[in-house]
N, C-alpha and C positions, 0 to 999 in steps of 0.2 A: 504493500499500499504506500502511495506517495506521501511523504511527510507534509504536514500542514505548515506552510511558511509563515503564518502570522499567529501561531499558537502563543498564548500567554499575552498577546498584545490587545490594545484597545483602539478601535476606530469610531469616530464620530462622523455620522453622515447626515447632512441636512437634505430636505426634500426627499426623505427616505420612504415615503408612502407609495411612490409610483415611478415609473419611467427610469431614467438613469440612476437616480438615487436609490431606488429599490433594487436595481440590478447590481449596484455597487454593494448594498447591504448583503445580498445573496452571495456574491463572490467573496467578500471579506469573511462572511461566516463559514463558507466552505473551506477557507484557508486557515480556520481555527480562531479567528479574531472574536473578541467580545465586541459586538456591534451595538452602538447606541444610536438609534434613529431619531431624528427630529422632523416633525412635519405638523401641519395644522390639523390633520385628522389621521387616525389609524386605519389600516387596511387589513382585512382577514388574511391576506396573502403573507403577512408578517409571521404567521405560524410556521411557515417554511424556514424562515431565518432562525427562529427560536428552536426549531428541531435540529438544526445544524449547530447552533451555538446557544445552549440553554441559558447562559448568563447574560445574553443580550437582552436589550429592552427597547421599548419605543416610548418617546415622550412627546407630549403635545407642546410645541414650542413655536412661537412666531419669531422668525430670525431677524425681523425688523424691530424687535423689542429687546433692547440690550439687557435690561434687568432680568427678563425671563431667560434669555440665553446665558447670561452669567450665572444665574442660580442653577440652571441645568448642568452646566459644566462643573460648577463647584460640587454638585452631588456626585458626578462621575469621579472627579478626582478624590472625594472622600471615600468612595467605595473602592476605587481601583488603584489610586496613587499614581495614575499615569494616563496620558493620552498620547498614543503613538502616531495616529494619522487622523487628519481631518479632510473630509471630502465636501465641498460646498456645492451641492447639487440643487438647492432650493432655488426655484425660478418661476417667473410668470411671463406671459406673452403681452405684447402690446405695441402700438405703433400708430402710424398714420402721418399725413403731412402736417408739418409743424403748425401752419396757420389754423388748422382745424383740430388740433390736438388740445384737449383740455389740460389745464395745469394738474388737475387731480389725477388724470391718467398718466401724465409724466411722472409725478411723484409716486404713484402706486408701483410702477415698474422699477423706478430707481430704488425705492425703499426695499424691495425684495431682492432684486438681482445684484445691485452694487452695495447699497448699504447693509444688506443682510450678509453678504460675503464679508465685508469689512468688520461687522460686529461679531460674526462667528469666529473669524480669525483673532480678533481682539480678545475674545473670551478664552480661547485655548492657549494663546501665546505664553501667559505666565507659567503654566505648568511645563510647557516645552522648554522655555528658557531656563527654568530651574533644573530640569534634567539634561539640558543641553543636547536635545535630540528631538526629532519629530519630522513628519512629512506633511505638508499641506498641498492639497490638490484643488484647485479651483476650477469649476466648470464654467467656461465662457461660451464661445460660439464662433463658428466661421463669420457670423455677422458682427463679431467684435473685431474682425481682421480686415473686412471690407464692407462697403456699403450695400444696401439692398433698398429697392423702392419702398417707400413708406415705412422703413425700418425705425427711423428716428429714435424714440426713447429706448426701444430694445437694443438697437445697435449701439447707442451711447452707453447704455449700462454694461453691455458685455465688453465694449472696448475699454471701459473703465476697469473691469476685473482683470483684463490682460495686463494693463499697465500697473495696477496695484499689485499684482502678483510678481511682476519683475522687481518692483521696489522692495517688496517684502524679502525676496531672495537675497538682495544686496544687503538689507538691514540686519538680517538674522542668520545669514550663512555662517558667519564666524562662530555662532552658537550651536552649530550642528543642525540647524533646522533647514530643510530643503523645501522649496516652494516652486511648484510647476503648474501650468495651466493647460487644461484640455479644451480645444475648440471643435465641438462636434459639428458634423454637417447635419443634414436632415435626418433625424433619427425617429423611427416609428414608435413614439411614446403617446400616452394619453394627451399631453399637451399638443403635440403635432396634429393628432386627429381632431382635437378640439378646434384648432386654428385652421387647418386645411381639409377637414374631413367632409364638408358640405360638397354636394354634387356640382355646385357652381364653380368649384375650384378644380375640377378634374383637369382641365387643359393647363392650369398652372402647376399642378402636381406633376404632370407629365414633363413639363418644361424643366422643373426642378430636378426631377429624376434624371433627366438627360444630362444635365450639368454635372452629375456625379459620374466620373469617368468609369467606375465600376458598373454603372448602369442600374443601380438600385439605391434604396435608402438604407440606412444603417439600422443596427439593432441595439438596444440598450446594453446588452451584455458585451457587445464589442467595445463600447466605451468603458464599461466596468473593468474589462481586462487590462486596458492601459492605465486606468486609475490604480488598480491593484499593483501593476508593475511599478508605478511611480511611488507607491507607498512602501514597497518591499525593498530588501537589501539588494535585489538585483539591479536597482537604480541608485546605488549608494553614492555615485559621483555624478548624478544628474540633478541639476537645479537650474532655475531661471528659464527653463524651456517652455515654449508655447507649441503644443503638439496638436496639429489638426487631424482629427479622426473623422475624416469627411469623404472617404471614398473617391478622393481626387477632385472635389468641388472647387478647391482654391488652386488647382493646377493652372487654370486659365479658362479661356472662353471656348466653347464648342459651337461650331456653325454647321456641322454636318459634312464637312469636307472629307471625312474619313470614309464615307460611302463611295466617293469618287476614286479613292485609293484602294477600294476592295477590302477595307478593314472592318466592315460591319455586315 
C-alpha cells in the first residue's frame, strides 16, 4: 500500500463544500491529512472526507469575516498545535461592464475572492511563522492573468490574489513558508454550471471549450492534484509560482487554422 504523504499533518481548506475546495479536501484526506474545511454551508458529501480522515471536521465560516476566521483557526491550533497547509478555494462569481456594475456587486466579489484570501492567510500566518514552516496555496484564475469580456470585478479580484501571493512568498519565504498560486481554466464545478449552465450560453461554452487546447473543460480533482503537490514535500523548493491548470487556455488564441494543417 502506498504511504500517505500528509499523515500527521493539518490542512485548512476554504470553500470546502463544493467544487475545487471539496476536491482538495478529498485529496488531502486520502493522503492522510487532518482536513479542516471552511464554508458557508455543509454538504452531505463531506462524509466521504470524514471516512478517509476521521479527525477532520467542517466549520461554518465566512472568510470575509476576520473575527470568525481567526476564531476558527485558533480552535484548530488549540486542538492540533499546527497548520501545515492552507488552500484558499473560497470564491464567488460576478462581473459586468463597469458602468453598469453596482458598487454592492463589486464589493461582494472582492470581499470573498480577494479580502477572503487575505483574511484566511492573515489568520494562519502566526502559527506558520512560529513553526517556521507551512505551505499556502491560493486559488486564483486564468481570469486573473488576462482579461475577459465583462470580467471586471472577478478578474480584478483574482489578479489581486496572484499579486498578493507573490508578495507573501517574498515576505515569508525566509521563515520557511512557501506560497504559490493556482490559476485554473474553466473547471466543471457547481459555480461554473451556475454561471454558464443556461441553454442561452451553449455557444459561449463551446467557444470557451475550444480555447482550451486540450479540447475540454477541467475537473476539480485535476486542480486538487496540483494543490496537493504544492503542499507536499515534493515541492519543497517551489515558491512564488503562478501555475495555470488550464488545459492550454492561456497558451494563445485559437482561430481554427489547425484544421487547414490537418491537425484536427
